[in-house]
VEXVO-794098 format. One line per field, with one value per residue (C-alpha): x, y, z. Coordinates in steps of 0.05 Angstrom, whole numbers. Layout:
BEGIN
px <- (X:...)
py <- (Y:...)
pz <- (Z:...)
This chain:
BEGIN
px <- (3687:3631:3611:3611:3683:3702:3670:3713:3776:3758:3755:3824:3793:3844:3826:3821:3767:3723:3652:3639:3592:3646:3697:3647:3641:3717:3715:3747:3815:3856:3898:3837:3824:3896:3886:3823:3860:3916:3867:3822:3881:3911:3845:3829:3901:3906:3969:4012:4020:3958:3921:3911:3954:4018:4005:3997:4051:4119:4153:4126:4162:4137:4066:4069:4099:4040:3992:4022:4023:3950:3930:3968:3940:3869:3876:3862:3879:3948:3947:3962:3948:4009:4055:4105:4116:4108:4154:4205:4207:4191:4211:4148:4117:4047:4076:4117:4057:4011:4065:4073:3997:3986:4044:4012:3944:3978:4016:3951:3919:3861:3814:3821:3753:3788:3812:3762:3737:3780:3842:3833:3825:3890:3927:3902:3925:3996:4011:3966:3939:3865:3823:3848:3921:3915:3887:3945:3996:3965:3968:4041:4058:4025:4055:4125:4127:4180:4181:4185:4195:4149:4170:4168:4105:4144:4181:4117:4099:4121:4183:4162:4097:4060:4090:4020:3999:3964:3993:3956:3995:3962:3987:4046:4112:4149:4218:4218:4276:4339:4408:4475:4472:4408:4440:4499:4455:4408:4412:4427:4355:4332:4384:4360:4288:4308:4347:4289:4240:4288:4303:4232:4189:4132:4120:4063:4085:4061:4117:4171:4199:4149:4199:4246:4188:4161:4229:4239:4170:4185:4248:4208:4250:4190:4118:4056:4004:3935:3920:3848:3824:3759:3738:3748:3690:3692:3649:3641:3636:3617:3667:3724:3773:3730:3735:3672:3696:3672:3660:3709:3669:3728:3721:3753:3715:3650:3669:3686:3617:3582:3616:3606:3530:3531:3580:3558:3590:3555:3577:3648:3688:3680:3605:3600:3637:3588:3527:3554:3580:3648:3716:3741:3807:3773:3731:3793:3830:3772:3764:3839:3835:3777:3819:3881:3842:3810:3739:3729:3752:3774:3741:3782:3847:3880:3949:3961:3975:4049:4068:4061:4129:4139:4148:4075:4046:4052:4025:3958:3913:3890:3823:3766:3751:3815:3812:3831:3888:3940:3918:3919:3958:3946:3887:3926:3967:3905:3900:3824:3816:3868:3830:3764:3796:3823:3754:3720:3773:3757:3684:3704:3683:3742:3742:3725:3775:3762:3781:3729:3672:3649:3607:3534:3520:3459:3392:3421:3469:3412:3370:3427:3438:3363:3363:3424:3390:3328:3367:3409:3362:3345:3298:3323:3299:3308:3320:3343:3396:3347:3352:3428:3427:3383:3428:3490:3462:3433:3482:3444:3496:3572:3580:3521:3560:3603:3540:3509:3572:3571:3498:3513:3580:3576:3502:3489:3490:3488:3452:3519:3526:3455:3466:3518:3471:3414:3461:3477:3404:3386:3435:3397:3371:3309:3316:3345:3297:3261:3250:3282:3323:3259:3255:3324:3306:3239:3271:3326:3280:3229:3286:3304:3233:3228:3294:3271:3203:3233:3285:3228:3188:3206:3140:3099:3140:3130:3179:3182:3232:3246:3198:3143:3122:3164:3176:3234:3289:3341:3371:3359:3401:3393:3405:3408:3366:3412:3469:3429:3419:3491:3471:3440:3368:3387:3443:3399:3344:3393:3426:3359:3334:3398:3401:3330:3261:3227:3241:3213:3216:3215:3158:3158:3218:3251:3228:3302:3312:3291:3245:3243:3209:3159:3186:3239:3243:3222:3157:3162:3127:3137:3123:3106:3147:3187:3125:3091:3141:3132:3079:3044:3018:2984:2946:2928:2903:2862:2829:2812:2780:2755:2782:2845:2872:2875:2936:2973:3026:3071:3119:3191:3200:3129:3123:3067:3036:2987:2962:2892:2843:2830:2900:2883:2845:2909:2963:3015:3033:3063:3118:3145:3202:3210:3254:3260:3224:3167:3173:3125:3127:3083:3028:3046:3115:3098:3098:3171:3194:3154:3180:3251:3242:3208:3271:3305:3251:3177:3135:3074:3040:2983:2941:2964:2938:2884:2858:2858:2914:2923:2910:2937:2915:2950:2909:2950:2939:2929:2860:2830:2775:2704:2702:2762:2753:2768:2763:2705:2753:2785:2716:2698:2758:2747:2677:2701:2680:2750:2783:2732:2745:2821:2814:2774:2813:2884:2869:2912:2895:2958:3007:3028:3035:2989:2940:2950:2886:2887:2841:2865:2840:2795:2732:2678:2620:2645:2577:2543:2593:2579:2505:2513:2555:2500:2446:2482:2475:2399:2393:2426:2414:2460:2434:2421:2460:2525:2561:2617:2649:2701:2646:2611:2674:2683:2610:2613:2676:2642:2580:2623:2661:2596:2569:2634:2624:2552:2562:2587:2663:2670:2653:2697:2699:2626:2641:2699:2655:2602:2655:2686:2660:2682:2672:2728:2779:2810:2865:2937:2976:2985:3053:3075:3123:3137:3138:3196:3174:3119:3127:3053:3039:3099:3073:3003:3030:3075:3019:2974:3027:3027:2952:2934:2988:3020:3079:3039:3058:2989:2987:3056:3037:2973:3012:3057:2997:2962:3026:3036:2964:2971:3035:3004:2944:2989:3032:2968:2946:3013:3009:2941:2968:3035:3044:3085:3102:3133:3207:3193:3180:3243:3259:3283:3295:3262:3196:3167:3167:3102:3097:3036:3006:2951:2901:2861:2803:2733:2745:2765:2832:2841:2893:2911:2924:2945:2876:2836)
py <- (55:30:81:27:10:84:93:37:67:133:97:66:-3:-58:-118:-165:-122:-112:-140:-202:-164:-112:-167:-199:-133:-137:-209:-233:-204:-163:-140:-108:-73:-47:-19:16:45:74:101:133:164:195:222:253:279:243:250:188:188:173:139:68:79:76:1:-10:33:29:84:150:194:152:159:235:237:197:241:304:276:253:322:357:313:320:395:392:448:447:407:466:423:381:441:417:354:383:443:415:343:346:419:433:501:522:567:510:464:511:529:456:447:507:483:415:441:488:431:392:455:451:508:552:525:459:488:479:541:541:518:574:624:601:605:676:694:664:668:726:682:690:675:732:720:646:661:709:657:605:653:669:595:579:638:622:553:537:482:413:445:470:523:503:531:544:601:642:628:672:653:682:692:758:816:842:775:791:765:778:799:745:688:646:636:569:550:508:469:513:493:525:552:588:621:645:685:711:784:802:818:751:715:750:731:658:657:688:635:578:602:622:576:599:674:720:751:820:823:812:853:850:857:804:757:766:754:690:666:679:637:580:581:593:574:607:578:607:587:571:548:514:577:624:658:678:718:712:780:788:748:783:745:683:646:612:554:485:441:383:344:319:310:376:419:387:403:475:487:451:497:558:554:535:584:648:699:674:602:582:533:479:489:487:420:393:416:387:324:333:327:393:387:382:444:482:463:487:553:563:558:608:659:645:657:719:691:696:738:714:758:791:773:841:844:878:953:967:896:909:917:987:957:936:1006:1022:955:964:905:894:863:895:827:827:841:907:875:909:976:955:1013:1054:1099:1162:1150:1149:1218:1216:1198:1250:1303:1281:1282:1353:1377:1346:1375:1445:1433:1407:1335:1287:1226:1166:1109:1035:1036:1089:1047:1005:943:944:910:885:887:924:867:816:856:857:782:770:814:777:710:737:763:700:670:701:696:656:675:615:629:586:596:630:693:694:683:745:787:765:764:834:891:921:952:953:925:876:820:805:797:752:709:704:683:630:602:611:597:649:724:741:800:836:841:861:935:936:893:943:1000:965:949:1023:1042:1003:1048:1023:1068:1012:958:932:865:805:851:874:808:820:890:866:811:856:912:864:829:897:910:838:844:911:880:819:860:900:838:848:886:825:764:736:686:645:670:656:711:685:710:769:809:784:834:791:794:763:714:698:624:587:525:483:495:463:399:377:371:309:316:311:363:408:406:419:477:511:503:530:593:611:627:628:604:642:618:657:636:598:555:519:447:428:442:407:449:443:387:399:354:382:452:521:550:556:605:562:494:446:389:373:342:410:433:370:353:310:371:397:332:332:403:388:328:369:425:381:436:447:444:376:342:278:250:199:150:147:102:111:115:158:143:200:250:248:283:337:366:376:439:471:507:500:446:459:407:394:343:311:353:409:473:476:497:510:469:477:425:409:385:361:285:283:325:285:218:243:271:208:168:210:225:224:281:322:354:404:440:512:561:554:597:660:689:655:699:693:722:715:717:732:699:701:725:787:777:792:855:885:927:895:923:899:864:825:810:778:733:715:692:647:575:548:599:585:510:520:565:512:450:477:522:578:631:619:616:663:657:662:623:623:623:616:628:576:616:561:574:586:552:499:465:529:537:466:479:542:504:452:505:540:478:485:561:611:668:678:668:735:769:735:695:662:662:715:764:748:764:831:849:833:876:934:928:924:986:1024:1003:1026:1097:1100:1072:1112:1121:1120:1046:1014:946:935:934:886:840:839:817:768:697:655:590:611:608:548:537:524:521:545:571:582:637:709:723:762:764:816:878:890:818:820:882:852:788:827:874:815:781:843:856:783:777:714:724:712:651:619:629:598:538:530:536:478:434:451:438:371:350:375:336:273:282:292:231:190:214:195:127:114:130:95:20:6:-64:-38:-31:38:65:107:173:234:299:269:255:189:179:158:84:90:143:187:231:289:316:342:342:269:235:166:118:125:65:102:103:166)
pz <- (-124:-78:-24:29:12:15:83:112:80:113:180:168:172:153:110:170:202:141:145:102:55:39:26:-21:-60:-70:-94:-29:-53:-4:-63:-93:-27:-27:-96:-72:-12:-56:-108:-55:-18:-80:-106:-39:-27:40:82:85:160:200:143:119:57:100:110:35:5:39:-2:25:-26:-84:-58:-55:-125:-152:-114:-143:-213:-208:-183:-239:-294:-268:-258:-183:-135:-106:-40:6:68:47:35:87:46:-24:-13:36:10:-64:-74:-114:-98:-119:-172:-203:-199:-238:-289:-307:-309:-356:-399:-406:-428:-477:-508:-514:-544:-495:-482:-420:-399:-384:-319:-262:-227:-164:-202:-253:-196:-164:-230:-239:-169:-176:-251:-272:-328:-340:-401:-444:-424:-440:-509:-522:-499:-545:-604:-589:-584:-650:-687:-661:-691:-743:-795:-762:-693:-639:-591:-518:-486:-422:-457:-455:-382:-323:-284:-217:-179:-189:-150:-136:-106:-41:24:89:152:195:151:175:139:141:117:54:24:27:3:12:-58:-41:19:-22:-69:-14:9:81:95:67:108:171:156:145:210:247:223:236:307:327:285:239:244:224:159:181:232:179:122:65:8:35:47:-24:-54:-14:-33:-107:-101:-70:-6:40:38:68:114:123:195:212:281:299:338:278:243:169:122:47:11:-63:-104:-140:-184:-189:-255:-281:-323:-303:-243:-235:-184:-143:-68:-47:-98:-75:-3:-22:-52:5:56:12:17:91:122:157:203:265:260:278:236:289:293:218:217:268:228:163:198:166:199:229:193:126:140:164:100:57:94:90:14:13:51:8:-56:-28:-29:46:105:172:225:279:244:255:285:352:344:338:316:241:207:177:107:106:115:41:18:-18:-27:-98:-80:-40:-10:31:105:135:176:133:158:231:257:320:312:328:265:220:188:183:257:276:238:270:339:328:305:366:412:388:406:474:458:459:414:458:459:466:539:553:524:582:570:593:659:696:661:601:587:595:546:494:502:492:430:402:412:378:319:312:260:193:134:74:5:-42:-116:-174:-228:-274:-232:-232:-308:-317:-272:-310:-381:-380:-379:-321:-276:-276:-205:-208:-241:-180:-138:-191:-194:-118:-118:-170:-148:-73:-75:-22:-11:62:94:104:27:11:21:-35:-78:-68:-87:-153:-166:-154:-209:-262:-317:-352:-413:-455:-431:-492:-524:-489:-445:-412:-375:-345:-321:-294:-252:-226:-204:-174:-136:-107:-82:-55:-16:13:32:66:104:132:150:223:230:211:231:301:331:394:446:519:538:493:424:400:337:293:277:242:172:104:64:-10:-24:-91:-86:-130:-81:-25:-65:-50:23:53:76:149:143:101:154:211:175:159:230:260:218:195:223:155:84:24:-48:-113:-157:-201:-183:-241:-250:-251:-177:-114:-71:4:41:96:149:195:165:187:159:84:37:-24:-54:4:-26:-90:-121:-123:-177:-218:-271:-219:-184:-247:-256:-182:-189:-251:-218:-156:-196:-254:-299:-340:-411:-446:-415:-432:-385:-421:-390:-414:-474:-501:-577:-605:-672:-666:-615:-585:-631:-579:-592:-666:-646:-620:-660:-605:-554:-486:-476:-406:-402:-333:-289:-340:-356:-407:-479:-537:-601:-663:-666:-738:-717:-647:-660:-683:-624:-574:-596:-594:-524:-498:-510:-455:-403:-386:-415:-402:-463:-460:-511:-509:-560:-612:-669:-626:-584:-517:-456:-385:-320:-252:-188:-126:-59:1:-16:15:65:44:87:51:-10:-77:-147:-190:-237:-180:-151:-218:-216:-143:-159:-215:-198:-211:-165:-111:-117:-114:-54:-16:-38:-28:32:5:57:98:40:-16:-90:-151:-193:-268:-309:-385:-443:-493:-553:-581:-622:-571:-607:-655:-653:-676:-732:-756:-753:-795:-845:-851:-855:-912:-953:-954:-954:-998:-949:-889:-818:-784:-839:-816:-870:-828:-759:-777:-796:-731:-692:-728:-717:-642:-634:-669:-625:-562:-581:-594:-526:-493:-520:-495:-425:-365:-372:-296:-295:-350:-315:-330:-404:-392:-350:-404:-455:-406:-407:-348:-387:-435:-378:-344:-294:-315:-250:-179:-159:-87:-67:-86:-162:-192:-266:-257:-213:-206:-185:-138:-105:-96:-64:-17:3:19:61:104:105:118:173:146:193:257:297:292:217:207:250:210:145:164:180:115:75:108:92:20:11:37:-9:-69:-52:-45:-113:-143:-110:-142:-211:-209:-217:-154:-178:-242:-250:-279:-209:-210:-176:-213:-177:-115:-151:-175:-250:-285:-303:-348:-393:-363:-400:-372:-414:-400:-325:-321:-310:-339:-365:-439:-482:-545:-576:-583)
């Protein structure tokens, strides 16, 4: 359905008031518009009253039946915001809804993964059916079949909701559809509860008998509301009970994920709706679902002391994510507090009560208010899904998985949860870290040191306050970059400005994600724009420095008959599909792989590894000043012409990250080898006693080792510098941010951020100016190398696709026509 048509349906715009262009989209047919109204209303689970569908469909009950059937077939969450209609009118409770849904997918013999994430989590909460339970049910169903007859799948499903299903005392209970037959079989306690709710209206469940309430809910005679007001604040702890299956992509699931990454404890529900430019009722419905599923807590939801029914005192929550409202009893009844009070009384120090704690007044209160306003904003550390994959794939720590799931599904781990994350990271044992698992351990341990460093950044980060420049003392949030991509650019900018002083990216960010844009965002220690994580930046960098490996950028749809001859010297080719991470392919099989990949996307290919083993070296920045001490080895790298050129051209002193230099492992003197081959034709004796290049290599290594034993052992770098030839090394890439894949490199970058005072206000302002200028230069470079008149000027992942093939070799960038 066209988005413009949907926007007019949202505004309840009738056919007579539609603009002419929208009517033209619908073929000038009002019946087509009516179909769109009904389809949109059912897909988005809109209430009949108050929406445009009431003018199209005259039968309200029939509309809700179609809505419920559509939701069930498409495995959508139960429409809790329509519980009054679904339970009272149609007599379909959430339990009945999910039983029929699971029965349907069992009859179709579909996998458990068919259930979307939130739907699967609700099924687990109400039915107790998770992945393992579903597999057991399917096995029982198949083994119970008889000849020519299938057993009904419903026989294996539960008949009542789980007894251990968690109900919070601050939820409200409403009367459902009750008949005389229901009253006849109800107990006296249940009848009293029904009468109480009928006479007094919805009641907080914590004030009623827990057992009677649970029995009535199991019978479907009452339904529960999770009340959320616009002034409420919520927090999202590490997820428990979340099921990672698949994303459905319906409107409500999209809204849930969008709010997940945007919510924080400081922002009320109403303010969040304003930031996201979404209706308050929609946000309240989404937050209500979070709290119902146990994925969020409503702050200050405790009941008044003394109002909790005695039957609730022995109720134990099954999830650590639940609020502490169940234990909201007077403090003098708490045995731990009573014991503490008795101990203090013996010492002559009574336990202070709330009434004795007086609020600060005068200048003290002003100082606290000023501190709170200063601490309101935080630092955001942006990571991609690669990090969460490492934390989940490696069996690093028993409690780390829930944090990794939260980081991936919620897309955010707030400062309030970082203490428990650090505790789990501290428990990691590196004894078993070997092979591929070493990468997982390395990322986890480096994440721990990075979080600790950024949380202590208050000593280096200056912010603007009402009293001028002051030291920041806020918190740190971890945010998954992919989760931010669901937000519009304007909303994304507004959200970042509202909550954060500084954005910091892990390095390198995956090419599959959109990095931040310079305009309208806080200072960013990371890629200045999305183009800086695309292949365009590599070509831009190579042209600036006139150095780099042989590189060929190919437009989508190109067919290769052969590779340029320069790639024949390489054993391996580095292949980078557009919008995806790089991979190595053997040069012998590269042509087949390249032509297959070119049918799907544009490609960048680079020579990567010759006869000798490829070497890499990472150079951290910001660079140390000349007056500061540097090791001789680092001084050698700093004096490399390429590094000097990069430092000047990109103005890296106010940012952080690392430069990657590579030794491609090619034969150093192919001309000399050819000359020797030619000379051997005319002379039977070897030149200088060396018969071939391999002998020369062995001889040089022997001589170097002999020199190393003679020279002063206190100066080993001299030997290394004598062996090191700067012409063998070239630049591969520049990555912005804090690296997590190498602990030593991470430590060097963090130390330089502190020593070079990157957090000062003037430095941050200068950084934003430099990033803006760099982004403009890169966009100008892209504009020069893209045919703007071509239909191939498409955008993928916010970057312009190439429209012609470009070839970089011997310091020059030129168009490539397929010839050598």
